C-alpha positions in Angstrom: -36.4 -16.2 -13.6 -33.3 -16.9 -11.7 -30.4 -18.8 -13.4 -30.3 -21.9 -12.6 -27.5 -22.8 -9.6 -25.0 -24.3 -12.2 -24.9 -21.5 -14.4 -24.0 -19.4 -11.5 -20.6 -17.4 -11.1 -17.2 -20.0 -11.0 -15.8 -20.3 -7.5 -12.6 -18.3 -7.7 -10.4 -17.8 -4.4 -7.7 -16.0 -7.0 -10.2 -12.7 -7.5 -9.0 -9.2 -6.0 -12.6 -8.0 -7.0 -13.8 -5.2 -5.0 -9.8 -4.3 -3.2 -8.2 -1.6 -3.3 -3.8 -2.7 -4.0 -1.0 -0.3 -3.8 2.4 -1.7 -5.8 5.0 0.3 -5.5 8.3 0.3 -8.0 5.0 -0.3 -10.6 6.6 1.7 -13.6 9.0 -1.6 -14.7 10.1 -4.9 -13.7 8.1 -7.3 -11.5 5.8 -3.9 -10.2 4.2 -3.4 -13.0 4.0 -6.7 -14.1 2.3 -7.0 -10.6 0.3 -3.9 -10.8 -1.4 -5.5 -14.4 -2.1 -8.3 -12.7 -3.7 -7.2 -10.2 -5.5 -5.5 -12.5 -6.9 -8.2 -14.5 -7.7 -10.3 -11.5 -10.0 -7.4 -10.4 -8.7 -5.2 -8.2 -8.6 -0.6 -8.3 -4.3 -0.2 -8.2 -2.8 2.7 -7.2 0.2 2.7 -8.8 4.1 4.5 -7.3 6.9 5.0 -8.8 9.7 8.1 -9.3 9.9 8.7 -13.6 7.0 10.1 -14.2 6.9 9.0 -18.0 7.2 4.9 -17.4 4.4 5.9 -13.9 1.9 7.6 -16.9 2.3 4.5 -19.4 1.7 2.1 -16.6 -1.8 4.1 -15.7 -2.5 4.0 -19.6 -2.2 0.1 -19.8 -4.3 -0.4 -16.0 -7.0 1.8 -18.1 -6.7 -0.8 -20.7 -7.3 -3.5 -18.2 -10.2 -2.1 -17.0 -12.4 0.8 -16.7 -12.0 1.0 -12.5 -10.6 4.2 -10.7 -6.8 3.1 -11.0 -4.3 6.2 -10.1 -1.0 6.7 -10.2 0.9 8.6 -7.6 4.5 10.0 -8.3 6.5 9.8 -5.2 9.9 9.3 -3.5 9.6 7.0 -0.7 12.9 7.4 0.7 11.8 10.7 1.9 9.3 11.6 4.7 7.2 14.1 2.4 7.5 11.6 -0.5 5.3 9.2 2.3 3.2 10.9 3.4 2.2 12.1 0.1 1.6 9.1 -1.3 -0.4 8.2 2.2 -2.7 11.5 1.5 -3.2 10.4 -1.7 -4.8 7.2 -0.9 -8.2 8.8 -0.3 -9.3 5.5 2.2 -8.3 1.9 3.0 -6.2 -0.7 1.1 -6.4 -4.5 1.0 -3.1 -5.1 -0.3 0.2 -3.4 0.1 3.3 -4.4 -2.0 6.3 -3.3 -1.5 8.2 -3.8 -4.9 10.2 -0.7 -4.9 14.0 -1.7 -4.4 17.4 -1.3 -6.1 20.5 -3.6 -6.0 24.0 -2.2 -5.9 27.1 -4.7 -6.9 30.1 -4.2 -4.5 32.5 -6.6 -2.9 32.1 -5.9 1.3 36.4 -4.8 1.5 35.2 -1.6 -0.6 31.8 -0.8 -0.7 31.5 2.6 1.1 29.5 4.2 3.8 26.8 5.9 1.3 26.5 2.3 -0.4 25.7 0.6 2.5 23.2 3.6 3.7 22.1 4.2 0.1 20.7 0.1 -0.2 19.7 0.6 3.5 17.6 3.4 3.2 15.8 2.6 -0.6 15.0 -1.0 0.4 14.3 -1.6 4.2 13.8 1.9 5.5 11.5 2.9 2.3 9.3 0.1 3.0 8.9 0.1 6.6 8.5 3.6 7.2 5.8 3.8 4.7 4.2 1.0 5.8 4.3 2.1 9.5 2.4 5.1 8.2 -0.1 3.9 6.6 -1.1 1.4 10.2 -0.8 4.7 12.0 -3.6 5.8 9.6 -5.8 2.9 9.7 -5.0 2.9 6.0 -4.9 -0.6 6.3 -8.2 -3.1 6.0 -8.5 -5.8 8.2 -8.3 -9.4 6.4 -5.8 -7.6 4.3 -2.0 -8.6 2.9 1.3 -7.2 3.4 3.7 -8.4 0.6 7.3 -7.5 0.9 9.5 -8.5 -2.7 12.8 -9.7 -1.2 15.3 -11.5 -2.8 17.0 -15.3 -2.9 20.1 -13.1 -2.1 19.0 -13.3 1.7 19.2 -17.0 1.7 22.6 -17.5 -0.1 26.3 -16.3 -0.6 26.8 -14.5 -3.7 30.5 -12.8 -3.9 29.9 -8.7 -4.3 26.2 -8.5 -3.1 26.6 -8.6 1.1 24.7 -5.1 1.5 22.1 -5.5 -1.2 21.2 -9.5 0.6 21.8 -7.6 4.0 18.9 -5.5 3.3 16.7 -8.3 2.0 17.4 -10.6 4.9 16.2 -7.9 7.1 13.1 -7.1 5.6 12.3 -11.0 6.0 12.9 -10.9 9.9 11.2 -7.5 10.1 7.7 -9.0 8.1 7.9 -11.5 10.7 7.9 -9.7 13.3 5.1 -7.3 11.3 3.0 -10.3 11.1 2.6 -11.4 14.7 1.8 -7.5 15.4 -1.2 -7.3 13.0 -2.5 -10.8 12.9 -4.9 -9.8 15.2 -6.9 -7.8 12.8 -6.6 -10.5 10.9 -3.9 -8.9 8.2 -1.1 -11.1 6.7 2.4 -10.1 6.0 4.4 -12.2 3.9 7.7 -11.9 1.5 8.5 -13.2 -2.0 12.1 -14.1 -2.4 12.8 -14.6 -6.2 16.0 -15.5 -8.1 17.1 -13.8 -11.5 14.4 -12.9 -13.8 13.7 -11.2 -17.0 13.8 -7.5 -15.9 16.1 -3.8 -16.6 18.3 -5.1 -13.1 18.9 -8.0 -15.0 20.5 -6.5 -17.6 22.4 -4.2 -15.2 23.8 -7.2 -13.8 24.7 -9.1 -16.4 27.1 -5.9 -17.5 28.2 -5.8 -13.9 29.2 -9.3 -13.1 32.0 -11.3 -15.1 30.3 -14.8 -14.4 26.9 -14.0 -15.0 25.9 -16.5 -17.5 27.7 -19.0 -15.1 24.7 -18.5 -12.3 22.5 -18.4 -15.6 23.6 -21.9 -15.7 22.5 -22.6 -12.3 18.8 -22.4 -12.5 17.0 -25.7 -13.6 13.9 -24.5 -14.7 15.6 -21.1 -16.0 15.5 -17.5 -15.4 11.8 -16.2 -14.0 9.7 -13.9 -15.9 8.0 -10.9 -14.5 4.7 -12.5 -14.5 6.1 -15.8 -12.3 6.2 -13.0 -9.9 3.3 -11.4 -10.6 0.9 -15.0 -10.4 2.5 -15.5 -6.6 1.8 -11.7 -5.9 -2.0 -12.3 -6.5 -1.9 -15.5 -4.6 -0.5 -13.4 -1.2 -3.1 -10.9 -1.7 -6.2 -12.9 -2.6 -8.2 -15.0 -0.4 -7.0 -18.5 -1.6 -3.9 -17.0 1.5 -6.2 -16.4 3.8 -3.8 -19.2 6.2 0.1 -17.9 5.3 1.6 -15.0 7.2 4.5 -14.8 8.3 6.4 -17.0 5.2 9.0 -16.3 2.5 8.2 -17.8 -0.9 11.5 -18.7 -2.5 11.1 -18.6 -6.0 14.0 -19.5 -7.8 14.1 -22.1 -10.7 15.3 -24.7 -8.1 18.7 -22.8 -7.3 18.9 -23.4 -3.4 18.1 -26.7 -3.9 20.3 -27.9 -6.0 
């Protein structure tokens, strides 16, 4: 006897059930929160990072959420060999790709070195874009899939000491717009998140390095964010709920940029 229609499974446009999602930088901060949120929404998560211990702990938490075949891949995405190994480990199509791995280095423009600039560009721009290229060339991005880059509000506002970092995040946003136009024929969406300050390990690093850091925190009308705030937005961008959104950047800053 079939169940009455009113007892049917409730409609959920944010579900990730049946989807495989790759999350880079998944061993801490935003990446960890994103990986766990995707698993809670029913996705099979492929988590990648450079620290074996932290990545192992991420995988333990993922398996604690569901019995799905979540996997962890240790890889340095700044190296072509690392990107190739990750693509090989995917073992099939993915439906979501979250580029979270990145770094922030603080230094005034008049003082930063050539190596400072190149390091930020290699980690924040080259690694995610070249990984995306490799996945697309191998036809591993499913039709109707979603690619998401975690950028920063630093791409939209001027902050002393982070010129090189801001430039890399602005580059990501510009390149993502162009990529969105290139893959739209397959129904693949490409978007960015631009978060402000949130409670992550990088926040504590910035607090130690920036003299006026506490003054910056006072500029946030809704206070600083939590990694879960970014994770929730990521679920939206990966899910069918955002099927009509591409080439966009969602600013998440507690109201800083409207002040």
